[in-house]
PQR file with spaces between the fields and no chain letter, atoms N, CA, C, O and H, PARSE charges and radii, in Angstrom:
ATOM       1  N    UNK     1       5.795    4.303   -1.823 -0.4000 1.5000
ATOM       2  CA   UNK     1       6.734    3.753   -2.817 -0.0000 2.0000
ATOM       3  C    UNK     1       7.672    2.806   -2.207  0.5500 1.7000
ATOM       4  O    UNK     1       8.446    3.212   -1.341 -0.5500 1.4000
ATOM       5  N    UNK     2       7.674    1.594   -2.576 -0.4000 1.5000
ATOM       6  CA   UNK     2       8.694    0.564   -2.138 -0.0000 2.0000
ATOM       7  C    UNK     2       8.868   -0.384   -3.292  0.5500 1.7000
ATOM       8  O    UNK     2       8.174   -0.355   -4.308 -0.5500 1.4000
ATOM       9  H    UNK     2       7.045    1.264   -3.280  0.4000 1.0000
ATOM      10  N    UNK     3       9.877   -1.253   -3.050 -0.4000 1.5000
ATOM      11  CA   UNK     3      10.182   -2.290   -4.167 -0.0000 2.0000
ATOM      12  C    UNK     3       9.007   -3.242   -4.267  0.5500 1.7000
ATOM      13  O    UNK     3       8.783   -3.847   -5.316 -0.5500 1.4000
ATOM      14  H    UNK     3      10.442   -1.277   -2.225  0.4000 1.0000
ATOM      15  N    UNK     4       8.249   -3.382   -3.178 -0.4000 1.5000
ATOM      16  CA   UNK     4       7.002   -4.360   -3.185 -0.0000 2.0000
ATOM      17  C    UNK     4       5.766   -3.702   -3.740  0.5500 1.7000
ATOM      18  O    UNK     4       4.958   -4.354   -4.402 -0.5500 1.4000
ATOM      19  H    UNK     4       8.431   -2.891   -2.326  0.4000 1.0000
ATOM      20  N    UNK     5       5.611   -2.465   -3.492 -0.4000 1.5000
ATOM      21  CA   UNK     5       4.351   -1.756   -3.883 -0.0000 2.0000
ATOM      22  C    UNK     5       4.630   -0.328   -4.221  0.5500 1.7000
ATOM      23  O    UNK     5       4.991    0.494   -3.378 -0.5500 1.4000
ATOM      24  H    UNK     5       6.268   -1.935   -2.955  0.4000 1.0000
ATOM      25  N    UNK     6       4.431   -0.038   -5.617 -0.4000 1.5000
ATOM      26  CA   UNK     6       4.670    1.298   -5.984 -0.0000 2.0000
ATOM      27  C    UNK     6       3.902    1.693   -7.311  0.5500 1.7000
ATOM      28  O    UNK     6       3.465    0.822   -8.064 -0.5500 1.4000
ATOM      29  H    UNK     6       4.138   -0.706   -6.301  0.4000 1.0000
ATOM      30  N    UNK     7       3.763    2.982   -7.550 -0.4000 1.5000
ATOM      31  CA   UNK     7       3.056    3.467   -8.718 -0.0000 2.0000
ATOM      32  C    UNK     7       4.079    3.436   -9.885  0.5500 1.7000
ATOM      33  O    UNK     7       5.179    3.981   -9.801 -0.5500 1.4000
ATOM      34  H    UNK     7       4.118    3.689   -6.938  0.4000 1.0000
ATOM      35  N    UNK     8       3.668    2.799  -10.921 -0.4000 1.5000
ATOM      36  CA   UNK     8       4.522    2.539  -12.071 -0.0000 2.0000
ATOM      37  C    UNK     8       4.499    3.794  -13.049  0.5500 1.7000
ATOM      38  O    UNK     8       5.519    4.278  -13.539 -0.5500 1.4000
ATOM      39  H    UNK     8       2.774    2.357  -10.989  0.4000 1.0000
ATOM      40  N    UNK     9       3.271    4.239  -13.261 -0.4000 1.5000
ATOM      41  CA   UNK     9       3.059    5.329  -14.318 -0.0000 2.0000
ATOM      42  C    UNK     9       1.811    6.211  -14.049  0.5500 1.7000
ATOM      43  O    UNK     9       0.791    5.758  -13.528 -0.5500 1.4000
ATOM      44  H    UNK     9       2.442    3.847  -12.863  0.4000 1.0000
ATOM      45  N    UNK    10       1.960    7.491  -14.438 -0.4000 1.5000
ATOM      46  CA   UNK    10       0.787    8.349  -14.407 -0.0000 2.0000
ATOM      47  C    UNK    10       0.703    8.871  -15.885  0.5500 1.7000
ATOM      48  O    UNK    10       1.735    9.068  -16.526 -0.5500 1.4000
ATOM      49  H    UNK    10       2.788    7.858  -14.861  0.4000 1.0000
ATOM      50  N    UNK    11      -0.504    9.085  -16.398 -0.4000 1.5000
ATOM      51  CA   UNK    11      -0.747    9.694  -17.689 -0.0000 2.0000
ATOM      52  C    UNK    11      -1.961   10.619  -17.612  0.5500 1.7000
ATOM      53  O    UNK    11      -2.893   10.419  -16.833 -0.5500 1.4000
ATOM      54  H    UNK    11      -1.342    8.925  -15.877  0.4000 1.0000
ATOM      55  N    UNK    12      -1.894   11.625  -18.451 -0.4000 1.5000
ATOM      56  CA   UNK    12      -3.039   12.449  -18.635 -0.0000 2.0000
ATOM      57  C    UNK    12      -3.488   12.481  -20.119  0.5500 1.7000
ATOM      58  O    UNK    12      -2.666   12.811  -20.974 -0.5500 1.4000
ATOM      59  H    UNK    12      -1.136   11.787  -19.083  0.4000 1.0000
ATOM      60  N    UNK    13      -4.684   12.172  -20.440 -0.4000 1.5000
ATOM      61  CA   UNK    13      -5.249   11.948  -21.828 -0.0000 2.0000
ATOM      62  C    UNK    13      -6.393   12.855  -22.071  0.5500 1.7000
ATOM      63  O    UNK    13      -7.289   13.016  -21.243 -0.5500 1.4000
ATOM      64  H    UNK    13      -5.352   11.904  -19.745  0.4000 1.0000
ATOM      65  N    UNK    14      -6.343   13.467  -23.266 -0.4000 1.5000
ATOM      66  CA   UNK    14      -7.451   14.328  -23.687 -0.0000 2.0000
ATOM      67  C    UNK    14      -8.658   13.489  -24.152  0.5500 1.7000
ATOM      68  O    UNK    14      -8.479   12.287  -24.350 -0.5500 1.4000
ATOM      69  H    UNK    14      -5.614   13.336  -23.938  0.4000 1.0000
ATOM      70  N    UNK    15      -9.782   13.997  -24.326 -0.4000 1.5000
ATOM      71  CA   UNK    15     -10.919   13.226  -24.622 -0.0000 2.0000
ATOM      72  C    UNK    15     -10.834   12.710  -26.093  0.5500 1.7000
ATOM      73  O    UNK    15     -11.590   11.810  -26.458 -0.5500 1.4000
ATOM      74  H    UNK    15      -9.926   14.974  -24.166  0.4000 1.0000
ATOM      75  N    UNK    16      -9.957   13.248  -26.911 -0.4000 1.5000
ATOM      76  CA   UNK    16      -9.823   12.671  -28.252 -0.0000 2.0000
ATOM      77  C    UNK    16      -8.686   11.629  -28.245  0.5500 1.7000
ATOM      78  O    UNK    16      -8.340   11.156  -29.327 -0.5500 1.4000
ATOM      79  H    UNK    16      -9.343   13.979  -26.614  0.4000 1.0000
ATOM      80  N    UNK    17      -8.098   11.249  -27.143 -0.4000 1.5000
ATOM      81  CA   UNK    17      -7.088   10.235  -27.083 -0.0000 2.0000
ATOM      82  C    UNK    17      -5.666   10.711  -27.086  0.5500 1.7000
ATOM      83  O    UNK    17      -4.741    9.922  -26.899 -0.5500 1.4000
ATOM      84  H    UNK    17      -8.379   11.634  -26.264  0.4000 1.0000
ATOM      85  N    UNK    18      -5.471   12.052  -27.306 -0.4000 1.5000
ATOM      86  CA   UNK    18      -4.161   12.645  -27.307 -0.0000 2.0000
ATOM      87  C    UNK    18      -3.530   12.579  -25.900  0.5500 1.7000
ATOM      88  O    UNK    18      -4.100   13.031  -24.907 -0.5500 1.4000
ATOM      89  H    UNK    18      -6.223   12.693  -27.458  0.4000 1.0000
ATOM      90  N    UNK    19      -2.282   11.969  -25.874 -0.4000 1.5000
ATOM      91  CA   UNK    19      -1.627   11.983  -24.539 -0.0000 2.0000
ATOM      92  C    UNK    19      -1.038   13.292  -24.220  0.5500 1.7000
ATOM      93  O    UNK    19      -0.126   13.728  -24.922 -0.5500 1.4000
ATOM      94  H    UNK    19      -1.818   11.602  -26.680  0.4000 1.0000
ATOM      95  N    UNK    20      -1.515   13.990  -23.157 -0.4000 1.5000
ATOM      96  CA   UNK    20      -1.062   15.281  -22.768 -0.0000 2.0000
ATOM      97  C    UNK    20       0.310   15.153  -22.140  0.5500 1.7000
ATOM      98  O    UNK    20       1.182   15.986  -22.389 -0.5500 1.4000
ATOM      99  H    UNK    20      -2.256   13.636  -22.587  0.4000 1.0000
ATOM     100  N    UNK    21       0.519   14.126  -21.330 -0.4000 1.5000
ATOM     101  CA   UNK    21       1.734   13.884  -20.642 -0.0000 2.0000
ATOM     102  C    UNK    21       1.714   12.540  -19.890  0.5500 1.7000
ATOM     103  O    UNK    21       0.679   11.969  -19.548 -0.5500 1.4000
ATOM     104  H    UNK    21      -0.189   13.449  -21.128  0.4000 1.0000
ATOM     105  N    UNK    22       2.936   12.103  -19.674 -0.4000 1.5000
ATOM     106  CA   UNK    22       3.033   10.815  -18.905 -0.0000 2.0000
ATOM     107  C    UNK    22       4.373   10.702  -18.262  0.5500 1.7000
ATOM     108  O    UNK    22       5.354   11.204  -18.811 -0.5500 1.4000
ATOM     109  H    UNK    22       3.777   12.566  -19.952  0.4000 1.0000
ATOM     110  N    UNK    23       4.465   10.085  -17.151 -0.4000 1.5000
ATOM     111  CA   UNK    23       5.663    9.954  -16.413 -0.0000 2.0000
ATOM     112  C    UNK    23       5.713    8.532  -15.835  0.5500 1.7000
ATOM     113  O    UNK    23       4.711    8.013  -15.343 -0.5500 1.4000
ATOM     114  H    UNK    23       3.668    9.678  -16.705  0.4000 1.0000
ATOM     115  N    UNK    24       6.882    7.926  -15.904 -0.4000 1.5000
ATOM     116  CA   UNK    24       7.121    6.541  -15.333 -0.0000 2.0000
ATOM     117  C    UNK    24       7.977    6.714  -14.041  0.5500 1.7000
ATOM     118  O    UNK    24       8.914    7.510  -13.986 -0.5500 1.4000
ATOM     119  H    UNK    24       7.696    8.349  -16.303  0.4000 1.0000
ATOM     120  N    UNK    25       7.602    5.936  -13.033 -0.4000 1.5000
ATOM     121  CA   UNK    25       8.224    6.061  -11.752 -0.0000 2.0000
ATOM     122  C    UNK    25       9.064    4.705  -11.449  0.5500 1.7000
ATOM     123  O    UNK    25       8.781    3.652  -12.020 -0.5500 1.4000
ATOM     124  H    UNK    25       6.841    5.290  -13.077  0.4000 1.0000
ATOM     125  N    UNK    26      10.007    4.800  -10.608 -0.4000 1.5000
ATOM     126  CA   UNK    26      10.713    3.588  -10.196 -0.0000 2.0000
ATOM     127  C    UNK    26      10.453    3.391   -8.624  0.5500 1.7000
ATOM     128  O    UNK    26      10.225    4.354   -7.891 -0.5500 1.4000
ATOM     129  H    UNK    26      10.238    5.656  -10.144  0.4000 1.0000
ATOM     130  N    UNK    27      10.502    2.144   -8.191 -0.4000 1.5000
ATOM     131  CA   UNK    27      10.258    1.854   -6.798 -0.0000 2.0000
ATOM     132  C    UNK    27      11.066    2.691   -5.827  0.5500 1.7000
ATOM     133  O    UNK    27      10.585    2.921   -4.717 -0.5500 1.4000
ATOM     134  H    UNK    27      10.688    1.361   -8.786  0.4000 1.0000
ATOM     135  N    UNK    28      12.238    3.157   -6.156 -0.4000 1.5000
ATOM     136  CA   UNK    28      12.978    3.948   -5.220 -0.0000 2.0000
ATOM     137  C    UNK    28      12.740    5.440   -5.341  0.5500 1.7000
ATOM     138  O    UNK    28      13.408    6.227   -4.670 -0.5500 1.4000
ATOM     139  H    UNK    28      12.629    2.970   -7.057  0.4000 1.0000
ATOM     140  N    UNK    29      11.766    5.858   -6.215 -0.4000 1.5000
ATOM     141  CA   UNK    29      11.322    7.341   -6.172 -0.0000 2.0000
ATOM     142  C    UNK    29      10.680    7.615   -4.879  0.5500 1.7000
ATOM     143  O    UNK    29       9.960    6.765   -4.355 -0.5500 1.4000
ATOM     144  H    UNK    29      11.224    5.219   -6.760  0.4000 1.0000
ATOM     145  N    UNK    30      10.915    8.814   -4.311 -0.4000 1.5000
ATOM     146  CA   UNK    30      10.357    9.104   -3.030 -0.0000 2.0000
ATOM     147  C    UNK    30       8.817    9.234   -2.959  0.5500 1.7000
ATOM     148  O    UNK    30       8.214    8.904   -1.938 -0.5500 1.4000
ATOM     149  H    UNK    30      11.500    9.505   -4.737  0.4000 1.0000
ATOM     150  N    UNK    31       8.173    9.729   -4.076 -0.4000 1.5000
ATOM     151  CA   UNK    31       6.708    9.715   -4.177 -0.0000 2.0000
ATOM     152  C    UNK    31       6.318    9.744   -5.639  0.5500 1.7000
ATOM     153  O    UNK    31       7.154   10.090   -6.474 -0.5500 1.4000
ATOM     154  H    UNK    31       8.663    9.996   -4.906  0.4000 1.0000
ATOM     155  N    UNK    32       5.125    9.409   -5.980 -0.4000 1.5000
ATOM     156  CA   UNK    32       4.662    9.462   -7.269 -0.0000 2.0000
ATOM     157  C    UNK    32       3.712   10.699   -7.467  0.5500 1.7000
ATOM     158  O    UNK    32       2.512   10.679   -7.192 -0.5500 1.4000
ATOM     159  H    UNK    32       4.446    9.128   -5.302  0.4000 1.0000
ATOM     160  N    UNK    33       4.343   11.700   -7.941 -0.4000 1.5000
ATOM     161  CA   UNK    33       3.659   13.045   -8.220 -0.0000 2.0000
ATOM     162  C    UNK    33       3.975   13.506   -9.626  0.5500 1.7000
ATOM     163  O    UNK    33       5.126   13.566  -10.058 -0.5500 1.4000
ATOM     164  H    UNK    33       5.317   11.717   -8.165  0.4000 1.0000
ATOM     165  N    UNK    34       2.907   13.823  -10.310 -0.4000 1.5000
ATOM     166  CA   UNK    34       3.078   14.410  -11.712 -0.0000 2.0000
ATOM     167  C    UNK    34       2.144   15.676  -11.887  0.5500 1.7000
ATOM     168  O    UNK    34       1.087   15.815  -11.272 -0.5500 1.4000
ATOM     169  H    UNK    34       1.972   13.774   -9.959  0.4000 1.0000
ATOM     170  N    UNK    35       2.614   16.510  -12.726 -0.4000 1.5000
ATOM     171  CA   UNK    35       1.858   17.714  -12.989 -0.0000 2.0000
ATOM     172  C    UNK    35       1.925   17.887  -14.582  0.5500 1.7000
ATOM     173  O    UNK    35       2.899   17.513  -15.235 -0.5500 1.4000
ATOM     174  H    UNK    35       3.473   16.397  -13.226  0.4000 1.0000
ATOM     175  N    UNK    36       0.875   18.448  -15.099 -0.4000 1.5000
ATOM     176  CA   UNK    36       0.689   18.633  -16.601 -0.0000 2.0000
ATOM     177  C    UNK    36       0.062   19.907  -16.916  0.5500 1.7000
ATOM     178  O    UNK    36      -0.780   20.393  -16.161 -0.5500 1.4000
ATOM     179  H    UNK    36       0.084   18.752  -14.569  0.4000 1.0000
ATOM     180  N    UNK    37       0.447   20.502  -18.049 -0.4000 1.5000
ATOM     181  CA   UNK    37      -0.245   21.742  -18.526 -0.0000 2.0000
ATOM     182  C    UNK    37      -1.254   21.325  -19.574  0.5500 1.7000
ATOM     183  O    UNK    37      -0.954   20.564  -20.494 -0.5500 1.4000
ATOM     184  H    UNK    37       1.130   20.107  -18.663  0.4000 1.0000
ATOM     185  N    UNK    38      -2.439   21.836  -19.414 -0.4000 1.5000
ATOM     186  CA   UNK    38      -3.529   21.557  -20.402 -0.0000 2.0000
ATOM     187  C    UNK    38      -3.378   22.499  -21.590  0.5500 1.7000
ATOM     188  O    UNK    38      -3.096   23.685  -21.420 -0.5500 1.4000
ATOM     189  H    UNK    38      -2.684   22.455  -18.667  0.4000 1.0000
ATOM     190  N    UNK    39      -3.566   21.963  -22.796 -0.4000 1.5000
ATOM     191  CA   UNK    39      -3.635   22.787  -23.939 -0.0000 2.0000
ATOM     192  C    UNK    39      -5.004   23.311  -24.250  0.5500 1.7000
ATOM     193  O    UNK    39      -5.960   22.648  -23.849 -0.5500 1.4000
ATOM     194  H    UNK    39      -3.794   20.999  -22.934  0.4000 1.0000
ATOM     195  N    UNK    40      -5.217   24.418  -24.912 -0.4000 1.5000
ATOM     196  CA   UNK    40      -6.483   25.035  -25.124 -0.0000 2.0000
ATOM     197  C    UNK    40      -7.556   24.193  -25.744  0.5500 1.7000
ATOM     198  O    UNK    40      -8.736   24.322  -25.418 -0.5500 1.4000
ATOM     199  H    UNK    40      -4.440   24.958  -25.238  0.4000 1.0000
ATOM     200  N    UNK    41      -7.121   23.284  -26.686 -0.4000 1.5000
ATOM     201  CA   UNK    41      -8.076   22.424  -27.322 -0.0000 2.0000
ATOM     202  C    UNK    41      -8.055   20.973  -26.770  0.5500 1.7000
ATOM     203  O    UNK    41      -8.199   20.000  -27.510 -0.5500 1.4000
ATOM     204  H    UNK    41      -6.162   23.179  -26.951  0.4000 1.0000
ATOM     205  N    UNK    42      -7.870   20.881  -25.441 -0.4000 1.5000
ATOM     206  CA   UNK    42      -7.951   19.552  -24.783 -0.0000 2.0000
ATOM     207  C    UNK    42      -9.304   18.982  -24.849  0.5500 1.7000
ATOM     208  O    UNK    42      -9.433   17.762  -24.746 -0.5500 1.4000
ATOM     209  H    UNK    42      -7.752   21.672  -24.840  0.4000 1.0000
ATOM     210  N    UNK    43     -10.306   19.733  -25.008 -0.4000 1.5000
ATOM     211  CA   UNK    43     -11.631   19.317  -25.018 -0.0000 2.0000
ATOM     212  C    UNK    43     -12.328   19.584  -23.645  0.5500 1.7000
ATOM     213  O    UNK    43     -11.788   20.298  -22.799 -0.5500 1.4000
ATOM     214  H    UNK    43     -10.201   20.724  -25.092  0.4000 1.0000
ATOM     215  N    UNK    44     -13.442   19.041  -23.464 -0.4000 1.5000
ATOM     216  CA   UNK    44     -14.174   19.372  -22.162 -0.0000 2.0000
ATOM     217  C    UNK    44     -13.951   18.271  -21.142  0.5500 1.7000
ATOM     218  O    UNK    44     -14.481   18.389  -20.037 -0.5500 1.4000
ATOM     219  H    UNK    44     -13.880   18.461  -24.151  0.4000 1.0000
ATOM     220  N    UNK    45     -13.209   17.213  -21.425 -0.4000 1.5000
ATOM     221  CA   UNK    45     -12.882   16.060  -20.505 -0.0000 2.0000
ATOM     222  C    UNK    45     -11.452   15.700  -20.644  0.5500 1.7000
ATOM     223  O    UNK    45     -10.904   15.710  -21.746 -0.5500 1.4000
ATOM     224  H    UNK    45     -12.779   17.117  -22.322  0.4000 1.0000
ATOM     225  N    UNK    46     -10.841   15.386  -19.560 -0.4000 1.5000
ATOM     226  CA   UNK    46      -9.431   14.744  -19.578 -0.0000 2.0000
ATOM     227  C    UNK    46      -9.436   13.514  -18.623  0.5500 1.7000
ATOM     228  O    UNK    46     -10.197   13.465  -17.657 -0.5500 1.4000
ATOM     229  H    UNK    46     -11.286   15.378  -18.665  0.4000 1.0000
ATOM     230  N    UNK    47      -8.606   12.579  -18.915 -0.4000 1.5000
ATOM     231  CA   UNK    47      -8.616   11.424  -18.123 -0.0000 2.0000
ATOM     232  C    UNK    47      -7.202   11.192  -17.518  0.5500 1.7000
ATOM     233  O    UNK    47      -6.197   11.120  -18.226 -0.5500 1.4000
ATOM     234  H    UNK    47      -7.988   12.619  -19.700  0.4000 1.0000
ATOM     235  N    UNK    48      -7.188   11.081  -16.185 -0.4000 1.5000
ATOM     236  CA   UNK    48      -5.930   10.830  -15.497 -0.0000 2.0000
ATOM     237  C    UNK    48      -5.861    9.338  -15.223  0.5500 1.7000
ATOM     238  O    UNK    48      -6.801    8.740  -14.699 -0.5500 1.4000
ATOM     239  H    UNK    48      -8.004   11.139  -15.610  0.4000 1.0000
ATOM     240  N    UNK    49      -4.788    8.782  -15.568 -0.4000 1.5000
ATOM     241  CA   UNK    49      -4.541    7.317  -15.331 -0.0000 2.0000
ATOM     242  C    UNK    49      -3.439    7.038  -14.416  0.5500 1.7000
ATOM     243  O    UNK    49      -2.489    7.818  -14.355 -0.5500 1.4000
ATOM     244  H    UNK    49      -4.025    9.268  -15.994  0.4000 1.0000
ATOM     245  N    UNK    50      -3.494    5.982  -13.698 -0.4000 1.5000
ATOM     246  CA   UNK    50      -2.400    5.571  -12.786 -0.0000 2.0000
ATOM     247  C    UNK    50      -2.283    4.106  -12.794  0.5500 1.7000
ATOM     248  O    UNK    50      -3.289    3.396  -12.766 -0.5500 1.4000
ATOM     249  H    UNK    50      -4.265    5.348  -13.747  0.4000 1.0000
ATOM     250  N    UNK    51      -1.090    3.628  -12.832 -0.4000 1.5000
ATOM     251  CA   UNK    51      -0.887    2.089  -12.849 -0.0000 2.0000
ATOM     252  C    UNK    51      -0.020    1.771  -11.691  0.5500 1.7000
ATOM     253  O    UNK    51       1.081    2.294  -11.523 -0.5500 1.4000
ATOM     254  H    UNK    51      -0.273    4.205  -12.855  0.4000 1.0000
ATOM     255  N    UNK    52      -0.581    0.847  -10.857 -0.4000 1.5000
ATOM     256  CA   UNK    52       0.086    0.448   -9.650 -0.0000 2.0000
ATOM     257  C    UNK    52       0.580   -1.029   -9.875  0.5500 1.7000
ATOM     258  O    UNK    52      -0.151   -1.814  -10.478 -0.5500 1.4000
ATOM     259  H    UNK    52      -1.475    0.422  -10.994  0.4000 1.0000
ATOM     260  N    UNK    53       1.713   -1.387   -9.439 -0.4000 1.5000
ATOM     261  CA   UNK    53       2.187   -2.760   -9.673 -0.0000 2.0000
ATOM     262  C    UNK    53       1.345   -3.809   -8.938  0.5500 1.7000
ATOM     263  O    UNK    53       1.360   -4.969   -9.348 -0.5500 1.4000
ATOM     264  H    UNK    53       2.307   -0.749   -8.949  0.4000 1.0000
ATOM     265  N    UNK    54       0.623   -3.466   -7.890 -0.4000 1.5000
ATOM     266  CA   UNK    54      -0.223   -4.443   -7.269 -0.0000 2.0000
ATOM     267  C    UNK    54      -1.645   -4.239   -7.475  0.5500 1.7000
ATOM     268  O    UNK    54      -2.387   -5.219   -7.400 -0.5500 1.4000
ATOM     269  H    UNK    54       0.610   -2.523   -7.557  0.4000 1.0000
ATOM     270  N    UNK    55      -2.141   -3.034   -7.738 -0.4000 1.5000
ATOM     271  CA   UNK    55      -3.623   -2.801   -7.808 -0.0000 2.0000
ATOM     272  C    UNK    55      -4.063   -2.443   -9.219  0.5500 1.7000
ATOM     273  O    UNK    55      -5.173   -1.945   -9.404 -0.5500 1.4000
ATOM     274  H    UNK    55      -1.539   -2.238   -7.798  0.4000 1.0000
ATOM     275  N    UNK    56      -3.228   -2.683  -10.210 -0.4000 1.5000
ATOM     276  CA   UNK    56      -3.536   -2.485  -11.635 -0.0000 2.0000
ATOM     277  C    UNK    56      -3.767   -1.158  -12.029  0.5500 1.7000
ATOM     278  O    UNK    56      -3.070   -0.273  -11.533 -0.5500 1.4000
ATOM     279  H    UNK    56      -2.326   -3.088  -10.060  0.4000 1.0000
ATOM     280  N    UNK    57      -4.714   -0.865  -12.915 -0.4000 1.5000
ATOM     281  CA   UNK    57      -5.035    0.394  -13.737 -0.0000 2.0000
ATOM     282  C    UNK    57      -6.162    1.151  -12.908  0.5500 1.7000
ATOM     283  O    UNK    57      -7.141    0.562  -12.451 -0.5500 1.4000
ATOM     284  H    UNK    57      -5.280   -1.584  -13.318  0.4000 1.0000
ATOM     285  N    UNK    58      -5.946    2.427  -12.768 -0.4000 1.5000
ATOM     286  CA   UNK    58      -6.920    3.286  -12.237 -0.0000 2.0000
ATOM     287  C    UNK    58      -7.207    4.477  -13.236  0.5500 1.7000
ATOM     288  O    UNK    58      -6.304    4.927  -13.941 -0.5500 1.4000
ATOM     289  H    UNK    58      -5.151    2.906  -13.139  0.4000 1.0000
ATOM     290  N    UNK    59      -8.424    4.943  -13.270 -0.4000 1.5000
ATOM     291  CA   UNK    59      -8.849    5.943  -14.243 -0.0000 2.0000
ATOM     292  C    UNK    59      -9.782    6.955  -13.500  0.5500 1.7000
ATOM     293  O    UNK    59     -10.714    6.587  -12.785 -0.5500 1.4000
ATOM     294  H    UNK    59      -9.158    4.578  -12.697  0.4000 1.0000
ATOM     295  N    UNK    60      -9.453    8.255  -13.727 -0.4000 1.5000
ATOM     296  CA   UNK    60     -10.311    9.248  -13.128 -0.0000 2.0000
ATOM     297  C    UNK    60     -10.644   10.272  -14.303  0.5500 1.7000
ATOM     298  O    UNK    60      -9.741   10.740  -14.997 -0.5500 1.4000
ATOM     299  H    UNK    60      -8.695    8.554  -14.307  0.4000 1.0000
ATOM     300  N    UNK    61     -11.877   10.572  -14.476 -0.4000 1.5000
ATOM     301  CA   UNK    61     -12.321   11.549  -15.515 -0.0000 2.0000
ATOM     302  C    UNK    61     -12.498   12.927  -14.830  0.5500 1.7000
ATOM     303  O    UNK    61     -13.022   13.028  -13.721 -0.5500 1.4000
ATOM     304  H    UNK    61     -12.611   10.193  -13.913  0.4000 1.0000
ATOM     305  N    UNK    62     -12.045   13.968  -15.531 -0.4000 1.5000
ATOM     306  CA   UNK    62     -12.226   15.281  -15.091 -0.0000 2.0000
ATOM     307  C    UNK    62     -13.041   16.108  -16.134  0.5500 1.7000
ATOM     308  O    UNK    62     -12.673   16.129  -17.309 -0.5500 1.4000
ATOM     309  H    UNK    62     -11.620   13.886  -16.432  0.4000 1.0000
ATOM     310  N    UNK    63     -14.073   16.744  -15.741 -0.4000 1.5000
ATOM     311  CA   UNK    63     -14.867   17.538  -16.724 -0.0000 2.0000
ATOM     312  C    UNK    63     -14.370   19.051  -16.481  0.5500 1.7000
ATOM     313  O    UNK    63     -14.447   19.599  -15.382 -0.5500 1.4000
ATOM     314  H    UNK    63     -14.371   16.727  -14.786  0.4000 1.0000
ATOM     315  N    UNK    64     -13.880   19.623  -17.571 -0.4000 1.5000
ATOM     316  CA   UNK    64     -13.360   20.910  -17.569 -0.0000 2.0000
ATOM     317  C    UNK    64     -14.361   22.004  -17.693  0.5500 1.7000
ATOM     318  O    UNK    64     -13.993   23.178  -17.700 -0.5500 1.4000
ATOM     319  H    UNK    64     -13.817   19.177  -18.464  0.4000 1.0000
């Protein structure tokens, strides 16, 4: 994490599009770490997203 290269945001989204949680980071944050609690009806898949100011949007699918 630096002024030049940093993670802007993490999000966790349920398969129905419900946002489970999201956090926005600043360049001066020590690290980009986020944790979320899943709710019982989150479905069988969730999607973790990350947005980097230099490398754009990243998506990871998790099958529960």
